[in-house]
C-alpha positions in Angstrom: 0.0 -83.2 -132.7 -2.2 -80.1 -132.2 -5.2 -82.4 -132.2 -3.8 -84.6 -129.4 -3.1 -81.4 -127.4 -6.8 -80.3 -127.9 -8.1 -83.6 -126.5 -5.8 -83.6 -123.5 -7.0 -79.9 -122.7 -10.5 -81.1 -123.0 -10.1 -84.0 -120.8 -8.4 -81.9 -118.2 -11.0 -79.4 -118.2 -13.6 -82.1 -117.9 -11.8 -83.5 -114.9 -11.7 -80.1 -113.2 -15.3 -79.5 -113.8 -16.2 -83.1 -112.4 -14.1 -82.7 -109.3 -15.7 -79.4 -108.7 -19.2 -80.9 -109.1 -18.4 -83.7 -106.8 -17.0 -81.3 -104.4 -20.1 -79.2 -104.4 -22.5 -82.2 -104.1 -20.3 -83.4 -101.1 -20.6 -80.2 -99.5 -24.3 -80.0 -99.9 -25.1 -83.8 -98.8 -27.0 -84.2 -95.7 -25.4 -86.5 -93.0 -27.0 -89.4 -91.6 -30.7 -89.9 -91.6 -33.9 -89.5 -89.4 -34.1 -93.2 -88.7 -30.6 -93.5 -87.8 -30.6 -90.4 -85.4 -33.9 -91.5 -83.9 -32.6 -95.0 -83.1 -29.6 -93.7 -81.7 -31.6 -91.3 -79.4 -33.8 -93.8 -78.0 -30.9 -96.3 -77.6 -29.1 -93.7 -75.5 -32.3 -92.7 -73.5 -32.8 -96.5 -72.6 -29.3 -96.7 -71.5 -29.7 -93.5 -69.4 -26.7 -92.0 -71.6 -28.1 -88.4 -71.3 -24.9 -86.8 -72.5 -25.2 -89.2 -75.6 -28.6 -87.9 -75.9 -27.6 -84.4 -75.8 -25.1 -85.0 -78.6 -28.0 -86.0 -81.0 -29.9 -82.7 -80.2 -29.9 -79.5 -82.2 -28.6 -76.8 -79.7 -29.6 -78.5 -76.5 -30.4 -76.2 -73.6 -27.8 -75.8 -71.0 -29.9 -77.8 -68.5 -30.6 -80.6 -70.8 -28.7 -83.2 -68.8 -29.8 -82.0 -65.4 -33.5 -81.9 -66.4 -33.4 -85.6 -67.2 -31.3 -86.5 -64.1 -33.5 -84.4 -61.8 -36.9 -85.7 -63.1 -35.6 -89.4 -62.7 -34.5 -88.7 -59.1 -37.4 -86.6 -58.1 -39.9 -89.1 -59.4 -37.8 -92.1 -58.1 -37.8 -93.7 -61.5 -36.4 -97.2 -61.4 -36.3 -97.8 -65.3 -37.8 -96.7 -68.5 -39.2 -98.7 -71.5 -39.4 -97.0 -74.8 -41.4 -98.4 -77.7 -40.9 -96.0 -80.7 -43.2 -96.2 -84.0 -42.0 -95.7 -87.5 -40.3 -92.5 -88.6 -42.8 -90.4 -90.5 -41.6 -87.7 -92.8 -43.4 -84.3 -92.2 -41.5 -82.5 -94.6 -38.5 -82.5 -97.1 -36.2 -82.0 -94.1 -38.4 -82.8 -91.1 -39.8 -86.1 -89.6 -41.3 -87.2 -86.3 -41.7 -90.4 -84.4 -44.6 -91.2 -81.9 -43.4 -93.4 -79.2 -45.1 -95.1 -76.0 -43.1 -95.3 -72.9 -43.4 -96.6 -69.4 -41.5 -95.3 -66.4 -41.6 -97.5 -63.6 -41.7 -95.5 -60.2 -40.3 -96.9 -57.0 -43.2 -95.9 -55.1 -46.2 -95.8 -57.5 -45.3 -98.6 -59.9 -45.6 -98.2 -63.7 -46.5 -95.0 -65.4 -47.2 -95.1 -69.0 -47.0 -92.0 -71.4 -47.2 -91.2 -75.1 -44.9 -88.5 -76.6 -43.6 -87.5 -80.0 -39.9 -87.2 -81.0 -39.4 -84.5 -83.7 -36.4 -84.5 -86.0 -34.9 -82.0 -88.6 -32.0 -81.2 -90.7 -29.9 -78.6 -89.0 -26.6 -77.5 -90.7 -26.8 -80.4 -93.2 -27.2 -82.9 -90.5 -30.2 -84.7 -89.0 -30.9 -83.6 -85.5 -33.4 -84.1 -82.6 -35.4 -80.9 -82.2 -35.9 -81.3 -78.4 -38.5 -79.5 -76.3 -39.5 -80.2 -72.7 -42.6 -82.4 -73.9 -40.2 -84.7 -75.6 -39.4 -85.8 -72.0 -43.1 -85.9 -71.2 -46.0 -84.2 -72.9 -47.2 -82.6 -69.5 -44.0 -80.5 -69.2 -45.2 -78.3 -72.1 -45.8 -74.7 -71.3 -43.8 -74.7 -68.0 -45.5 -77.7 -66.4 -44.1 -79.5 -63.7 -44.3 -83.1 -62.3 -43.7 -83.9 -58.7 -44.3 -86.4 -56.0 -46.6 -85.1 -53.3 -47.6 -86.4 -49.9 -51.2 -86.1 -48.9 -53.1 -86.8 -45.6 -54.3 -90.4 -45.2 -58.0 -90.9 -44.8 -59.7 -90.3 -41.4 -60.8 -93.3 -39.5 -63.9 -94.9 -40.7 -66.3 -95.4 -37.8 -68.8 -98.3 -38.3 -71.5 -99.8 -36.1 -70.9 -102.8 -33.9 -72.1 -105.1 -36.7 -69.5 -103.6 -38.9 -72.2 -101.6 -41.2 -72.0 -97.9 -42.0 -73.4 -95.5 -39.6 -76.9 -94.7 -40.8 -77.2 -91.4 -42.6 -78.8 -88.4 -40.8 -78.2 -90.2 -37.6 -78.1 -87.2 -35.4 -74.9 -88.6 -34.0 -72.4 -86.5 -36.0 -70.9 -84.5 -32.9 -70.3 -87.9 -31.1 -68.8 -89.5 -34.1 -66.5 -86.4 -35.0 -65.2 -86.6 -31.3 -64.4 -90.3 -31.7 -62.6 -89.8 -34.9 -60.4 -87.3 -33.3 -59.1 -90.0 -30.9 -57.6 -92.1 -33.5 -54.6 -91.2 -35.8 -55.4 -90.9 -39.5 -53.9 -93.5 -41.8 -50.3 -93.0 -42.8 -49.7 -90.4 -45.7 -50.6 -91.3 -49.2 -48.2 -90.4 -52.3 -49.3 -89.0 -55.4 -47.7 -88.0 -58.9 -48.9 -84.4 -59.5 -48.8 -82.6 -62.8 -49.2 -78.8 -62.6 -49.4 -76.0 -65.3 -49.2 -72.4 -64.3 -52.7 -71.0 -64.2 -54.4 -74.4 -64.1 -55.5 -76.8 -61.3 -53.1 -79.7 -60.3 -53.8 -83.0 -61.9 -53.2 -86.1 -59.8 -51.9 -88.8 -62.1 -51.1 -91.7 -59.9 -51.7 -92.2 -56.2 -51.1 -94.8 -53.5 -53.9 -94.3 -50.8 -53.1 -96.1 -47.4 -55.9 -98.4 -46.1 -58.3 -96.6 -44.0 -58.4 -97.5 -40.3 -61.9 -99.1 -39.5 -63.0 -98.7 -36.0 -66.2 -100.4 -34.6 -68.4 -98.4 -32.2 -70.9 -100.0 -30.1 -73.8 -98.5 -32.0 -76.4 -100.8 -33.5 -77.5 -100.0 -37.1 -81.2 -100.7 -36.6 -81.3 -99.2 -33.2 -79.6 -96.0 -34.3 -81.8 -95.8 -37.4 -85.0 -96.3 -35.3 -83.8 -93.5 -32.8 -83.0 -91.0 -35.6 -86.2 -91.4 -37.7 -88.2 -91.1 -34.3 -86.6 -87.7 -33.9 -87.2 -86.6 -37.5 -89.2 -83.1 -37.4 -88.5 -83.0 -33.6 -86.3 -80.2 -32.4 -84.5 -80.0 -29.1 -84.8 -83.7 -28.2 -82.5 -86.8 -27.8 -82.7 -90.6 -27.4 -80.0 -92.6 -25.9 -80.3 -96.2 -26.0 -78.1 -98.9 -24.2 -77.6 -102.8 -23.9 -78.2 -103.3 -20.3 -76.2 -106.5 -20.1 -72.9 -104.8 -21.3 -73.4 -101.0 -21.0 -72.9 -100.6 -24.7 -74.5 -97.5 -26.2 -76.6 -98.9 -28.9 -77.9 -95.5 -30.2 -77.4 -91.7 -29.6 -79.6 -89.5 -31.6 -79.2 -86.0 -30.3 -81.1 -82.9 -31.6 -80.5 -80.7 -28.3 -78.6 -78.3 -30.6 -75.6 -78.3 -28.3 -72.3 -80.4 -28.6 -72.9 -84.0 -27.2 -75.7 -82.6 -25.0 -77.2 -85.9 -24.2 -74.1 -87.1 -22.7 -72.6 -84.1 -21.1 -75.4 -81.6 -20.0 -77.5 -82.0 -16.8 -81.2 -81.3 -16.6 -83.8 -81.8 -13.8 -85.1 -85.3 -14.4 -88.7 -85.0 -12.9 -90.5 -88.0 -11.9 -87.9 -90.2 -13.7 -86.0 -89.8 -10.6 -88.6 -91.5 -8.7 -87.0 -94.6 -9.7 -84.1 -93.7 -7.5 -86.4 -92.4 -4.7 -88.3 -95.6 -5.0 -85.2 -97.7 -4.6 -84.3 -95.8 -1.5 -87.7 -96.4 -0.1 -87.7 -100.0 -1.0 -84.4 -100.4 0.8 -85.9 -98.7 3.9 -88.6 -101.3 4.1 -91.5 -100.0 2.0 -93.0 -102.8 0.1 -94.6 -102.4 -3.3 -98.0 -103.6 -1.9 -97.8 -101.2 1.2 -100.7 -98.9 1.4 -99.9 -95.1 1.0 -101.7 -92.0 0.6 -102.0 -89.9 -2.4 -103.8 -86.7 -1.7 -104.2 -83.9 -4.2 -101.6 -81.8 -2.1 -99.3 -82.7 0.7 -97.7 -80.1 3.0 -94.6 -81.0 4.8 -95.1 -79.9 8.5 -93.9 -76.3 8.9 -92.7 -76.3 5.3 -94.1 -76.0 1.8 -96.8 -77.8 0.0 -96.5 -80.1 -3.2 -99.3 -81.1 -5.4 -100.1 -83.9 -7.9 -100.2 -83.0 -11.8 -103.8 -81.8 -12.5 -104.6 -81.8 -8.8 -105.6 -85.5 -8.7 -106.5 -87.0 -5.4 -106.1 -90.6 -5.5 -106.8 -91.4 -2.0 -105.2 -94.5 -0.5 -103.4 -97.0 -2.9 -100.4 -99.3 -3.1 -97.0 -97.9 -3.3 -96.7 -99.7 -6.8 -99.9 -97.8 -7.9 -98.6 -94.6 -6.5 -95.5 -95.1 -8.6 -97.5 -96.0 -11.8 -99.6 -93.0 -11.4 -96.6 -90.8 -10.4 -98.0 -89.4 -7.1 -95.9 -86.4 -6.1 -97.6 -86.2 -2.7 -97.0 -89.9 -2.0 -93.2 -89.5 -2.7 -92.8 -86.4 -0.8 -94.5 -87.6 2.2 -92.8 -91.0 2.3 -89.4 -89.5 1.7 -89.4 -87.1 4.4 -90.8 -89.6 6.8 -88.7 -92.7 6.0 -85.5 -91.2 4.4 -82.8 -88.6 5.3 -80.5 -86.7 2.9 -77.9 -89.3 3.1 -80.1 -92.1 2.2 -81.3 -90.5 -0.9 -77.7 -89.3 -1.9 -76.2 -92.8 -1.2 -78.8 -94.6 -3.5 -78.4 -92.0 -6.3 -74.6 -92.7 -6.2 -75.2 -96.4 -6.3 -77.3 -96.0 -9.4 -74.5 -93.8 -11.0 -74.9 -90.4 -9.7 -71.8 -88.2 -9.0 -69.7 -90.3 -11.5 -67.9 -89.3 -14.6 -68.6 -91.6 -17.5 -65.7 -92.3 -19.8 -67.7 -93.5 -22.7 -65.1 -92.7 -25.4 -66.4 -89.1 -25.9 -66.8 -88.4 -22.1 -69.9 -88.0 -20.2 -71.6 -87.0 -17.0 -74.3 -88.9 -15.0 -76.0 -86.6 -12.5 -75.7 -84.7 -9.3 -77.7 -84.3 -6.1 -76.5 -81.5 -4.0 -77.2 -81.4 -0.3 -80.7 -79.8 0.3 -80.7 -76.7 2.3 -83.9 -77.7 4.2 -86.9 -80.1 4.0 -88.6 -78.0 1.2 -85.6 -78.8 -1.0 -85.5 -82.4 0.1 -88.9 -82.9 -0.7 -88.4 -81.4 -4.2 -85.3 -83.6 -4.7 -87.5 -86.7 -4.0 -89.5 -85.9 -7.0 -86.6 -85.0 -9.3 -86.8 -81.4 -8.7 -84.9 -79.2 -6.4 -81.1 -79.7 -6.6 -81.2 -82.9 -8.8 -79.9 -82.9 -12.2 -79.1 -85.6 -14.7 -78.1 -86.2 -18.3 -80.1 -88.4 -20.7 -77.3 -90.8 -20.8 -77.4 -91.1 -16.9 -81.1 -91.8 -17.0 -80.7 -94.5 -19.8 -78.2 -96.1 -17.5 -80.8 -96.1 -14.6 -83.4 -97.7 -16.7 -80.7 -100.3 -18.0 -79.8 -101.0 -14.4 -83.4 -101.9 -13.5 -83.4 -104.3 -16.5 -80.2 -106.1 -15.7 -79.9 -105.8 -12.0 -76.3 -104.2 -12.4 -75.4 -100.8 -12.9 -72.9 -100.5 -15.6 -70.9 -97.6 -17.1 -72.1 -96.8 -20.5 -69.7 -96.8 -23.4 -69.4 -96.2 -27.1 -66.4 -98.3 -27.9 -64.8 -101.5 -26.9 -63.9 -101.4 -23.1 -60.2 -101.4 -23.7 -60.5 -98.6 -26.3 -62.4 -96.4 -23.8 -59.6 -96.8 -21.3 -57.0 -95.8 -23.8 -58.8 -92.8 -24.9 -61.0 -91.7 -22.1 -59.8 -93.2 -18.9 -60.9 -96.0 -16.6 -64.6 -96.1 -16.1 -66.3 -96.7 -12.8 -66.6 -100.4 -11.8 -70.2 -101.9 -12.4 -72.6 -102.0 -9.2 -74.5 -105.1 -8.4 -77.9 -103.8 -6.9 -80.1 -105.3 -4.4 -82.1 -108.0 -6.1 -85.3 -107.5 -4.1 -85.4 -103.8 -4.8 -84.6 -104.4 -8.5 -87.4 -107.1 -8.7 -89.8 -104.6 -7.3 -89.0 -101.8 -9.5 -89.5 -104.1 -12.6 -92.9 -104.7 -11.2 -93.7 -101.1 -10.6 -92.2 -99.9 -14.0 -94.3 -102.5 -15.8 -97.4 -101.0 -14.1 -96.6 -97.6 -15.4 -96.9 -98.8 -19.0 -99.8 -101.2 -18.4 -102.3 -98.7 -16.8 -100.3 -95.9 -15.4 -99.0 -92.6 -16.7 -97.8 -94.3 -19.9 -100.8 -96.6 -20.3 -102.4 -96.5 -23.8 -99.6 -94.5 -25.4 -98.9 -97.0 -28.2 -96.0 -98.8 -26.6 -95.6 -102.4 -27.8 -95.9 -105.3 -25.3 -92.9 -105.9 -23.0 -92.0 -102.3 -22.6 -91.5 -101.2 -19.0 -90.7 -97.6 -18.0 -91.3 -94.3 -16.1 -92.5 -91.0 -17.3 -91.2 -87.7 -16.1 -92.1 -84.0 -16.3 -89.6 -81.5 -15.0 -90.7 -78.1 -14.1 -88.3 -75.2 -15.4 -89.0 -71.7 -13.8 -90.2 -69.3 -16.6 -90.0 -71.9 -19.3 -92.0 -74.8 -20.5 -91.5 -78.1 -18.8 -89.0 -80.7 -19.9 -90.5 -84.1 -20.9 -88.8 -87.4 -20.1 -89.4 -91.2 -20.6 -87.1 -94.0 -19.5 -87.7 -97.6 -20.2 -86.6 -101.0 -21.3 -87.4 -104.1 -23.1 -85.4 -107.2 -23.1 -81.8 -106.2 -23.5 -82.5 -102.6 -24.6 -82.8 -99.7 -22.1 -83.5 -96.1 -23.2 -84.1 -92.7 -22.4 -86.1 -90.1 -24.4 -85.8 -86.4 -23.4 -87.4 -83.3 -24.9 -86.3 -80.0 -23.6 -89.1 -77.7 -22.9 -91.3 -79.9 -24.9 -94.1 -80.2 -22.2 -95.2 -83.3 -20.0 -93.5 -86.6 -20.2 -96.8 -88.2 -21.7 -97.4 -85.5 -24.3 -93.9 -84.9 -25.4 -91.7 -87.9 -24.8 -94.1 -90.8 -25.0 -95.0 -90.3 -28.8 -91.4 -90.2 -29.7 -90.8 -93.3 -27.4 -93.7 -95.1 -29.2 -92.1 -94.3 -32.8 -88.8 -95.5 -31.5 -89.7 -98.7 -30.1 -92.2 -99.7 -32.8 -89.4 -98.8 -35.3 -87.0 -101.4 -34.1 
């Protein structure tokens, strides 16, 4: 009997001990597993169940939900794809999962990333150990992710052929002014990451297509003009297409803003082209005999002399033009013309006109002379006469084509839109034009531009403009085929010594 009681007591004690042991083990058992928690977290993330995600995180921050929602809204996330790797144990009660993800942004498209989900046992339960870089690695250390707008690219200006403008073209001031007339492309959008103390990082971007605008510039002509001015200070070349008025080149080293189009200088003997046109209309023939003494004095007025004091005696009017006889032009002008004749002819050939080229421009001016002294000076491009290199290039173009046309740097309709309506073309007297062509050919053949290295087919006129107290300005205007041009060297010396060598480099470089 006693034995049975002892056995029962042992059994009871054993049961109590077993129950206690089971209770202790149950109390110490870890709930769930790293694999289960990771799978549940990724599933909730895919389903945008942010509160469900928060329930799997150990002590989630108060802004856990708003961080996820705000980031998706700010970046305009349409969907997220998550591709977790295997769970890797990093310790007895820690683990991690490296995963790849792709957020699809409404405005920028897919944005892939790689991050790590860390897990650990907290309070006998597997939990996600969340930090901001779990959402994206770039959010570490106070980093931010934002969408930022940026200015679209400025318009790209190209040549008439659609090619890039040659580098070192000496046309920068003109191109900058043209770009300002056109709106830049619409704003671009970028995904930008920023960490305090570091430069912003652009991760994705959508850049709007650049607006490409064609100018009238010709790549080979512009390149030849620029290279002709290499090493030359205070000079400019303007080249036009006579049949259309298109500016084929503007290489400007005059050290002022768009000076070749806007600034006016005494044109010297290049203006004799205008005076000759007025004299031809007044009845003087290229073959007519004229006098070219070393000096000529307007009766009861001042004297004028030829360069170098040359006396060429009696010669044809065409030869007087070829040799640029000042005395001939003063004598014939005061004898055959009056102030209004010269002014009207100058206006027919572009003077006193604004030139809406796309970047603005002026031609020239001829103020009323105070007396015959000033009228005589005007006849040889001194006195009150001033002109821009653009204006004188247009004069040469008019001789070549027979029609004076307003020059332009853009298509005609674009010029009207950005710079106003240009003046109408002027059809010139055919007989006058034919005579001027003959006379300008003689200048290059055996006149003041003879033997200067100009290629066959070039016709033109030299010009030397006196400037009180300063060296002379050197000019040359000319044309060949459907190309007309003006070369101007401010305070460079005579037209032959300063402008002709540049002209030869330019035309031979085409």
